[in-house]
Phi, psi and omega in degrees: 000140176282129184268051173240148175303146178307320178295321176289324180293318181296320182291323186252018182306310184296315178295320185292319180299316181300316175298319178296312179302319180294315181297313178293329176290317180301313182296326184289323178295315183297317176294326183288326174296319179294320182295320181296315181301314182295318182294314180293325177291322177296317178296316174304319175290326179292320180295319177297318180300314176301315180295320179293320177298316177299315178298319181290329177263008175273146181293145178295150178276130176272126182255130175285134176276146182292000000 
């Protein structure tokens, strides 16, 4: 509960609502950015894992010793 008089809340209701809306809009954009980066990082990790798996499953190259 907000500890402000009802009269103050009524007078500044529009401004307080706008601040809350701006905050939640900003948080939503930030979370969407984090989700996009998580998706990108997971795809990069999957690609790296596939490349590493191919490396491990390929036969070793025989090198002639001098």
